N, C-alpha and C positions, 0 to 999 in steps of 0.2 A: 656454363662454364667457356671462359674465353680461351681462344687458342694461345697458347706461348708464344710469343715474338722473340725473333733472335734476328741478329744481324752477322752476316756472312760477308766474306770479300771474296767477289767470284768476276773470274776470266774466260767472255764471252769468245767462243769458239765456232759456232753457225746460228744464221737465223733459221730460224726452223719455218717458222710462220708469222706474217707479221700484217695487221689491218688498221691501215692510217688513218681511218675512219673514226675506232672506237680506241684506238692507241693499244688495243691488246695484242701481244706478242709472245710467242714461245721460242726460249733461247736454248743449246746444248752447250755447255761449258763446263769450267772446272771449279773445284773448290778443293784447295790444295793440291794432292794428287787424284782427288777423287772426281767423277765425271756427275754431273747433274744437269737435270731441265728447270729449269725456271719459265714462270709463267706471270703476267700481269701486265701494268698498262706501261708498255716498254719500247714503244714505236720508236723514240730518237734514238735509241742505242744501236752503236754499229758492232760488226764484228771485231775482233781485237782489242777491246776496251775491258778496264778494269774496273768493277764494281764495286759499289758498298749495297748491298741487298737488304733490306728490313722486309721480314716477313713471318711466314711458319710451315714446315714440312705439310703436304698431305700425302694420300694416299689413293691417289684416283681409281676407280674400279676398273676404269678401262685402260687409263694410261699409264699408270704404276706409281712409282714414287717421285715426287714433285718438291719444287720450292716456288708456293704462292707468294708472290713479290708484292707489300702492300706499298711501301717507300722505297727510292733509289737515289744514289748520288754516283757519280764517277768518286772513283780512289784518289788518292792524293798520291802524286808520283814519289819515288824512293830515293832513283840515281840524279847526280846532277845532269846528264845529258836528258832524261825523261822530264827532268823539272824545268829544264831550259826550252823544251820540246812545248811542255805543257803553257808556259808563261808567253811562249812566243806565237801561239795559237788565237791569242786575243779572247782566250777564257775570262782572263781578266782586264775588264778593259781601262784603256792609259798606258798600257804596259808593250810595246811592242820588242821586234826580236833584239834591238840595239838593248834596250833597256834591260831586258829580259835577262843577255849575255852580262851586262855589268853589274846588276843584282846575284845570280850566280856565280860570278868570280867574286862576289865580297863574301857570300855564305857557303857556297857551297852546297852541300847533302841536308843543311840544317836550314835553307832558305824557307821553306815553306812554314816551319816551326817559327822560324822570327816575325814571318807575315803574320800568323795567327796567334801567337802570345805575345811576341813583343815588337812591334809592326813599327814603332818611334823610331829603331834603328835603320829603316831604310831612310831615314832622312841625310845617311851618313853616304850613300849613293850620288854621284853626280846624276843630276838629272832630276832628283825626286826631292821636291817641295815640300812644306808641311801640309798645305792644303793635299796636295797628290798624295800623301800618307793617307792621308783619312780617306780618300776615295778609293785608294785599293785595299784598303781594310774595311771598307763598305762591300767592295764588290768580294773581295775572299769570304766577308762574312754569309755573304745572297750564297752566293753559291754551294757551301759546306754548314747551311743554316740545320740542317736537319739533323748532323750528327750531334749540335749542338743543342737542339732542340731533347734529343733523347736523351744527352746525360744533364740535363736541368729536369725533366720530368723524373727521370728515374731515380735522382737524387733525393727527391722528397719521396720515396718508395712507391710511388705509383705503379701500377703496372706497364710495361712497356704498349700495351695497344691504346694507351691513351696518347700517345706521341702521333701513332697513326692517326686517330681521330682529329685531334689538333691539325695537324697536317694537310690533313685533307680539308680542313676548311680555311685555313689561312696560309698556308704554303710558304713561303720563304720568308716571309713574315712573323711566322708564328711565334717565334722567342720575344721579339720586341714586344707584341701584343699582351703577350700572356706575365710578362715580367712589367708590364705598365698595370696592368688588369688582370689579375690572376683570377679573379672571379671569374674571367671568359670561361674557366675549366668546369663552371657550374652550366654552361648552357646545355640544352636538353639534349644536344646531337655528339656532346662531348661525355655530359654526365658525371665528372665528379660530386662530391656530397658536398655539400657548403661546409662542415665539420672540418671537413679535409682540407677546403682550398684556403679556410680560414686561419689554418695553421702555418701552411703556406704564405699568406700573405702578413702573418703577425712577424715571422723570419724575414719578409721585404719591406719592414717596419711600417706599415699602411696603417693608420690609426681606425681607431672605432666607427666616427663619424663618415669615413668617406663613402662620399656616393656611390662610387661603386660598388662598395661591400654592403649598403643599404639597398641599393635595388636588387644588387644578386640576395640577399634576404628574404626580401618578401617575394619575388620570383620564384625562390625555394618554396616555400610557403604555399603559394597559388599553383605551384604545378604540385606539390607534394600531396596537397588536397583535390587533385585531378584526376591523378595515377591512383591513390590509395584510398579516396572517397568517393571518388564517381564528380566530385563537383566542379562544374565550369565555371562558378564564380565562389567568392567568399566576402561575408558583410565585413564592410571595412572596421565597424566595431570590434568583431572578432580576431582582425589580425593584430589591430593597433598591441593587445598584450602580449600575445606570442612573439611579434617581433620584436619587440623591447626586450622580452627576455633573451631571446634567442642574438640582437646584435648587441645587448648590454650598452643601450643608449635610452635617454628618455622619451616622452612621448610628443614634447614642444619638437624636438630635432626630426622625429620620424614626420610628425604631420608636414613639416616642412618638406621634407623630401619627396612623399608620397604625393604632395600636391604637385611638385614637379615632374614627377614621372606623370604625373595625369597629364599634365600640361603640354610636357613632351609626348605625348602617346606612347610609354613604353609600355604601360599599361593603361587601362580603361575603366571610367565610371559609370554606371549608371542606378539610378535612383527606381527600387520598386519596392518603396515603402521606407525602406532602409537602405543606405547606398552600398551596394555592390561593387566589387572590383574584379574585372577578368585581365587573364593574358591576351593578349592579341588574335590570337589565332581560336581561341573558344568566342570572343566580343564575335570576330569577324563572321565566325562559320553561324551561329545563331542569328546573328543580323541578315545574313542571306540566306537562312533560311527562311523566316518570317517575311521575306518580300517576295521570295519565290512561291509560298504558299499565298500570300495574300494576291499572287497573279494567278494561281490555279484555282483557286476559289470562285472567281471571277467568270472561268469558262463554266458556263451550263448548256448543257444540249437540251433542248427543248422537242422532246418525246410526246405525242400526243398520247394520252391515258390509256388510250383503246389499243394502239398499238402494244404497248408496255404489258397491258393486259394479255394480249396474245401473246407476245412474247413468254411470258412466264408460262401461260399456258403450255405452249409447245416442249418446253425445256419439262415440266412434269409429265407430262406424255412421254417423254424420250427417256426418262428417268423413272418412269414407273411411281412415282411418289406423291405426295400433297403437301405444298410447303405451309407451314406455319404465318403469322401475319406478320410477326419478326422478318424472318425469313424472306416474303416478296420484298417487304419494306426495303431490305438489304439491296436487292437486285433492282429495285426501282432508282436508289440511289447510286449506284455503282453505275448505271448505265447515262445517268443525266448529268454527273458532275465528274469535273477529270481531276480532282484528290478526293478518294474516299477513304474510309479507315472500317474495314470488319473487325470485330474483336470479340473474343467470348472465350470461356473456359472449354473443358473436353465435355462431350457427349452432348453440345448445342448444335451441330449441325452446320459447324463453317466451313467443314471441307465441303460440306455436300453444296452449300450457298456458291462458295468460290467457284468450285466444278460448271456450275449453272453460270454465273457472271462471264467465265472465260470462253464456257461453250456460245453464248450469245455475241459476244467480240468479236470471236472468229468467223461467226456467220457473216459480220459485217466485212469481213477482209481485211482486218485490223494484224496489225504486225505485231504480235502479242510476245513479250520477254517475262520469264516467272525467273526468279532468285531468290537466297536467301544466305543469311552470314555466313553459315558455315559448309563444310562440303556434304557432311552427314544430315544436316537439316535440307541440304539444297535434295540431295539423293532421296530422300523421306518425301520431299515435294512433288518430284517426280513419280515416285510411286503412286500416290494420293492424287495426285493430277492427271497421271496417265501420257504428259507431255514431259519434254524435255526442261529441265530446269540448273541454273548454274549458280556458283558463289555471287556475291555480289563484285569481288574483288575480281574475279574471270570478266562477270559482264564488264565493268569499267577497265580491265585490261592494264594487268601491273608492268611497267618499264622498270627497268632498274636504269638509276643515274650511276650512283655510288654505293660502296657498301651497306647495307640495311638502310639506304634510303631510296624510299619509292616515290613514282609520280604515275598518274593515270595516262594511258593513253587516250581517253573518251572524256574531254572535258569542253568548255566552253566554247574553246576554238576547233572541238573536232566531236559534234553532237552525236549521239545514241541515233539511229534509225528507227528505235522502238515506238509504235503508236500509243502503245498499252506496258507499262511496267507493273508487273505485281512482286510484292515484295513479303515474303511470309517471315514468322518469327522477328516482326520488328521491335519486339520488347529487347534483344539483343543489337539491336543498329543504335551505335553512340553518335553525338553529333556532329565529329567530324566527316564522319565517313556518309552520314544522310546529307552533308553539304557536300559532300563530293557525286552524289549520285544527282541531285541536284541540278548541280552546274551539269553535268553530261545530258541530260534528259531535253528533249525537245521541248520550247516553250509550250507547243500545244498537246505535249505528252500527258495522256490519261495516267495516274498515278494509282493504284489500289493495295493498300495498305493493310495487313492482316496481322494478328500476334493477340497474345494476352497480358494486359500489364498487370495483372497479378502475380506473373512470373518475376525472376530476379530482373535487375533493370541490367544494362550493358557493363561489361568489363569495365570498357573504358569510358570518359567521361562524357555525362549527360543523362537524360531521360527522355528521350525522345517519343516514345510514345506515347507516354501518360502527359506529356506537355501538350503535345499534338490534340491529344483527346480532350483536356481538361481545358483549355484554351477555349472550348466551346464554339469554336470559329469554325467548324470541319467538318461536313458531312459526316456519321460516325452513327453504325448501329451495333450496339451490343446482343450476341443472342444469351440467353439466360435461360431458356428452358431446356429442361434435361427432358429428352424424348424418352419414351417407353424402354426399349431396349436397352438406354444409357443406363436410367434409373437403376437397373437391375444391379447395376454394379458398385462395390462398397468402394472400389478406388476412386470413381467419379462422384459420388454421392460426397465421401468423406473430402474429397478436393472442393467439394464447392462448398459445405459447411466450414472449413478454415476459411475462406476466400469471406464467409457470412461472420464471422466471429465468433463462429460455433464452435465448442469440441469435436475432433472424429470420433465415430466408435471404434472402440478398441477391443470389444468383446465376442466380434461375430469370429466362429470358427469353420464357416459354410461358404464363404463367399469368395471372394480375389483378393481381401486383403486382411492380414494379420497382424497382429502386435504380438510381440513375445515379450515380455517384461525381463530386462537382466540388470542389474544395478551396480556392476563395477564395471570398470572399463576392460579386465582381463575376462569376465564372463561375455559381454559383448562382444568381445573380438574372438573367442572359444567359439560361441553359438553362430555367428557367420559364415566360421572356416568351418564348420560342420554341416552347415546350410548347403553351403557353395559348393562344397566337395563330396558331400555324399547324398544327404536328404534329399533335397530336390532334383539332383539328378537321377535320382531311384525313383522317386514318387511320381515328378511328372515326366520324366524320360528327357529332360531338358539337356541340353548340349553347355557346358561349362562356359565355352569359350563364347559360342554364338548366341544363346540365349539369357544368361544370367549377368546383370551387371550389378555390380557393389556400388550404391553411390552415396559418398561421404561429404557432412557440411565441411569436413578441413583436410589438409593434409598430413597434421601435428599429430602425436599422441599415438596410443595405445588404437582409437577409434580412428584414426586418418588413413590415409591412402596410402601412404609410405610403409608404416606398420602392416596393416592388411593388406596391403601387395607381398609383401615378401613373405606373411603366413601363408597365403594364398597357394604361391608359388612352390613353398614346400610340398605339398600336397597334389597338386594338380599338375606340374611341370617338375620332378625332381631333379636333382643329379643323376648322370648315369645314362646307359644304354647307348654311351657314346655322344651325348648330345655334345657340341660345341659349346662353349658359354664366354664371356670375358664381362669384368665388372667396371662400370661407369658411374661417378655420382653415388646415390643411394642404393643404385639397385645393382645386379647380376643379371644379364641378361642371358638368355640361352634359347636354342631352338625349340619351335614350339610353345613360344612366350606370347602373350596376348599384348600388345603394346599400343600407347596411341601417339601419332604426332603432335607437338604442341604449342610449335610455330609454324605460320606460313613459309613454304618452300616453292616459288616457283620455279626454282631448277631442278628439282630433283626429276628424273627420266624414269618413265615407267612403261612397260607392256603388257597387254591383255592376248588375247584368242585372236582378237578382232579388230587392234587399234594399237596405237601407240601415242605416249604424248606425254607432259613436263606438269609436273604441279603435284605437291600432296601439302595437305592443308590443316591446321592448325582443328584440332577434333577427329581426324580421320582416323580411325582403328583398325589396324590390321595382325597379322601372326608372322613370327619370322621364322623363315622357312628353312633358312641355309646363312649359317656363320662361315667366313673362309679368311681363316688366321692368316694364313701364308699372304693374301692377296690385301688382307686387313677390310674386308667387304662383309657387306649382311644383304642379304634379300629378305625385304618383308612383303607381304602379301594383304592388298587392301582389297577386299572384295574383289579377287580377281586381276586386281593390276599389279604387277611383280614389279616394285620399286627399287633401285641399287642405292646402297646407302655405301659409306665408309665409316669405320670404326670410329673416325674424329666428329662425324652426324651424330653421335649418339645421346649427343647433349639435343638433341629436336626430340628424343623417343623417352616417354617415360612406361612403365611396366602398365598395363588399365584394365585388371582382373578387379582394380577399385578404382573410381575416378572422382574428382569434386563435382558438386550438385553443377556450379558456373560450367565445368568442362561436357556436363549433359545436356546443355540445352538447346534443343533443335533435336536431340533424338527420342525414339522412342526403344523400349526393351522387351522382349515377351516377359521378363523377370527381373523386380529391382530390388534389392536389398540395404536398406537404410538405416545405419548406425545411429540411435538418438539418446544420446547422454553428455551431457555437457553443464558447467555451471555457467558459461557466457552465453548467456538469455539473450545481450547484444547482439549477437554475431547469428545465436543458432535463435530465427525469427521466422514469423509466418510465410513471407516469398519465399523462403528457403525452402520450408517445408512442402508447401503446395508444388515449388517446382520440380521436388525432387518424388515425391508420391505421381505426379501426372507424367514422369517418364515411362511408368509400367503399363504395357497393354494387357498384360494375363493377370498379372500378380504382383501385387506389392507388400513388401513384408520389412515390418519398422520392428529393430532388436533394443530394446531401453528401458528408459526410465519412461513411467506416466505423466509424472511430472514435469520433464524436457519435452512431451509434447505437447503439455498444456500451455507450458511456458512460452514455447515456439506458435502455437495456433494464437496467444495473446501478443506477442510482440512486433510491432509494425513499424514504429517511429524509427527505429535503425535505418530503413529503406529511403528515406527523407533523403534529396538531393537538391543540392543548391544550384539553380539552372537560371539564366535569363530567358529562355526560348519564350515559354508560355505569355510572360508580360511580351516579349517581341512580338508575337504572333497578334496577340489581342491589338499592339499599338499598331501594327500594319494593316490589317484587316479591318476594324472598327475605328482606328485613331483615337482610343482611350487605353490610359494605365490602368 
């Protein structure tokens, strides 16, 4: 949910703080007869000024009630004296003190209204020619362009925060740009849907075959496929009928415009057996990845076989185990190559081999960095390696330029110092993020990538791990052998059955995998609530919050996360006992609730017993410890890190008794409960079921229909993603498509 933007007239009484480098300032001022603190990029403001502020009210956990400024401009003066002073100050180029007095003497307190609404009247004033009228009009429009932009945007029923996004992008030229080409509102960092902009364009008499309109429509289709379907490119033949239908134009017209877009490099074309069209960002990212891959695979360290055998034997002695042949091969490949991929499902010893590789590299004195895509995945990686691990975003260092737009501290101009970078859970890494990692890594840096390509692909566009492996250009070892102890687990054997195109065993009741048949959504939901609330805690002594996790394929419906969360909350954390609560969106949050952070926030402050820091990340799970309604603040405990939220930040959290399969990636839980009941077999597929089951360490419980389980086990086609990465890598490494 977006904050509600409002506009206020503000009198600056005192400048409490100003940073000339960043532009950030804290002001004390008045709105009518009430005192109010305003914060934002206000460094050019001086005491005594009247401002027209646009922003929203916030309740800061430490500093109280404030107005967060997103845009501002000087307010229009209203008295003859103040208008004369304003015009004499040089604010409007071309008007000096003498001319200012003549204008105000002619029009009095209506002077600025005349300049804004009927500027041609200025030609009646001595010394103002028609050309000068135009110049004054342009200067006035520039000075007060923001207010006109807001009026224009809101006149079409758009949210007021769109004005801020547009102003942030184009400043005083915003209105001219949007009126000339309203399809600019479809730009990714503005985000208005094509259908809404199309209605605005029709009111502005823009014709169907307008080039701006056609480009915007094609770009919208490509962006939609990237965001919703994970495709970094789309076949040209697939785009043609969709675009013609969307735009209401014939294919000949579209073909001409497509060729023009490609010629002008507004979109990119690449032939991979069929012509594929890319947005520039994905084309450049995947091309860059392929070039860096070709450089990395050329770096090989010639280590004598006898030394390799000695190193492996020493690790076996240290770990008191005996490596299998494929595990030995994995260690050799990792040590000898600057790019290596280790993949494998549960129970195949992937963690053991990763630890052995890291141990040997540490003994060589190399600086090793270990990371994963999410906070919980990084925490788990720390636990299994016994070494510090961090998120990829933390490694690269996010610095905030503007609201909701990030750039990384580490890039081609500021490389990481790591000699070795180990990235776990590579199936979760998308094309743009992997490109950023490679840009930040030293040319000679060794990369070790681990993951399981049978899991769900990344939420964002691309299928990086699978593309790297299936290019067959990169040293790769896949561990498939299930070791004896792991083979006793039905969770592990069923997971491998699913990826081997076999049905899982659903009938055993004496292991760690259970199936409870329920054939209606009502019965599935009821059974899950009973399991989590009573049966599992009583039988296994599980803690409902810490040990049990419901993992749902979807948010929607009776067996989706929203309904299951609300039903579980009624039993596990009901109203009463003086618990403070508040409602936001789909949920009522109360003290004691299990919640998940659903977006990266690098600015949240947290403290623990031994340290303090900033940043709570997408996928982090915590418990609401305290809600303070007078101060409108929330305390959430993320594994010992106490983070301070405001009530306005509730849009960043959701109840987490039940989470989606996508949100569960990179995590492990003692007990996982999974609803499996759906007619939508396109969505309920093999990778989804496999990913959900492999989140469980001790017990996995499926509740639902045998038919749905069978359908999910067989359904694989849905996870195909269009991406150019595999082809680009092959072209770069071996020079052939």
